[in-house]
N, C-alpha and C positions, 0 to 999 in steps of 0.2 A: 504494500500500500504506500503510495507516494505521499510525502508530507504535504499538508495543506499550505498553500501560499496565501499570505495575508497582504492586504493593500499596503504599499509603501508610502509613508508620509514622513517627511523630515522634520527636525526640531524647529526650523524656521517657520514652516507652515503651521505647526502646532502653536507656536508663539503668536503668530498673526491671528489665528482663529481665537485664541483666548483673549487677546486684546480687543478684537472686534466684538466678541460676546460681552466683554466687560463694559465697553463704551456704548454698544448698541448703535454705532454709527461708523461708517467708513471714514468720514471726515475727521472725527475726533481721534479715532484709532490711528489714522495715517499721520496726524500731527505728532502723536507721542512716539510713533515708531520711526519717524523721520523718513517716510516713504510717501509715495503718491497713492491717491484713492484708486487709480486705475490698477496699479500693481497689487494693491490689497484685494480689490474685487476679483482680479484674475486668479489670485492665490486661493481665495475662498471657493471660487467656482471649480478650480482644479481639485481641491480637497473633496468637494461634493461629487465630482465625476469619478474620482478614485474610489470613494466609499459607496458610490451609487445611492447617495442619500441627500435629501435637501436639509441643510442645517439652519437656514434662516428664511423667514418670511420677509420679503422686501416690501416695506410700506413707504409712504411718502415721508413720514415723520421719523421713524427709526427702524432698525432691524430687530426682528423678534425671533428668538430661538424656537425652532420646531421641537417636537418631542424627541426626535433623534439628536438634535443639537443639545438639548438639556441633559441627555445622557453623557455627553462628552464634556460639558462645562458645569462646574460646581462653583457657586458663589463662595468666595473666601469666608471662612468662619474663624477669624482671628479674634481672640479675647480683647476687650476694650483696653485692658491694662497693657497688653503687648503693643497695640496700635499707638497708644499715647506715650510709650516709652521713648525717651530720648537719651542718646549716649552722653555720658558726662563730658562737660566741656574740657578740652585739653588746653589749659591756660598757657602752656609753653608755646603751643602752636598758634593760639589766638593772639598772643602778645609778641609774636616773632618780629624782631626788629624794633620793638617799642621799648624804650627805657624810661625809668622814673625821671631821669634827668630831663628828657624831652618834654614829658608831661609837666614837670615842675616849671620848666622854662616858659611854656605856654601859659600856665596858670599864673605865674608871677607877672608876666607882661600884661595879661588881662586885668589883674588886680591893680597894676600901676595905672592903666588907662582909666579904670574906674575912679581912682584918686584924682587924676587930672581933670575929670569931668565936673568935679565939685567946684561950685562957685563960692569963693571965700566970703562973699557978702551975703548971698542968698542962703548959704548954709546956716547962718545964724538965726534965720527966721524960724518960726514955729512950723512944724510939718505934721501932716496926718500920716501916721504909720499904718502900713498894711499888716494884716496877719501874716506871720512867716509861713512860707509854703513848706509842707512836709516832704521828706525824701520820697515817700510812696507816691505822692502827687506828682513830684517832679519826674520820677521814673516813668510814670504813665504819660506825662506830657512830652518828654523827650522821645519816647517810643512812638507816640502818635506823629510827632514831627518827622521821625525817621521813616515811618511807613509812607508818609505823604511825599517826602523829598527823595527817598531812596539813597542818595549820596550827597553829602554836604560838608562844609568846612567845620572842623572842630573849633577853631578859633572864632569863627562867626557865630557859632552856637553860644559860646560863652559871652561874646560881646553883646548879644541880644538881651541879656539879663539886666534887670532894672538896678540892682545894687550888689554890693559885695556878698551879702548873704546868699542871694540867688545864684551868684557865680559859683560859690562854694558848693551849694546843694546840687546844682546842675553838674558840676565836676564829679561829685560823688555818684550821681545818678548814671552818668556815662560809664563809670567804672563798674557799677552794679549790673548794668545791661550787658557789658562785655563779659562779666562773670557768668551771666545767664546764657551767653551764647546768642544774644539777639542782635548785637551790632559788632562791627569790626573796625579797627582803626588802621588806615593805610597811609603810607608816605612814599610817593614815587621816587623822589630824589632826596638827598641828605638834608638840604636846607629848605625844601618845600613845606608848605603848610600841611598838616595832617587832615585827612578826610575820614568821615564816618560813613560806613555803608551798612545798611540793614541786611541781615542774613536770612530774613524771612522771604519766602517766595512772594512775588508781587501778587497782591489780592488776597493773600492768606494772612489772617490775624490770629495767632495763637494767644492763649491766655498767659499773662505774666504771673509767675509764681512769686508772690511777695511774702510768703510765710517765713522763708529763711531770712529775708530782710528784716522782718519784724523781730525775729529772735536776736539778730545781730544788734539791733538798736536797743533791746532790753538788757543786753549784757553789759 
């Protein structure tokens, strides 16, 4: 008795099928696979011809798996805890090329500019003091600014602050967000200004874990 021959499907075809089934669209799947809709469509047709099965119902809005297609595709059932898990931030890699001396230099220059802004005459007048901003609030506002601007100057961020206290709190907020792995400081050349880049994918807004921050402030 001769051994039964099974249809031959390669790993690339399987990968394409799983992505199309996941996205329910040739367009969305093609973008993630860095290929064309035409190539993806031909691959799925080739699989269907090889298996002699129809795997998708082609509708105007999306692709729907047939019963045969459902046998080949299973929706991932990963526990929520695993999905939310993030690898610990490697501070050595995150702070590569960044020294405390550089940060201190920027910080001191900003503080000096804040002093130069003070009018010696008007400073003697009575002022209405605002409530000091908390570190938690500043972490949130800096992250919101980072999500909106994606890449911006570290120096300009500090110079936007109203007074010395806000400069200090903003400086601390930047360090906290770096520890959380939400932002990254870069410097293209030795004497260039430092830039802040958000590490979150555009349009994605993860929650800020401020529990550790609260513990640090209580200690």
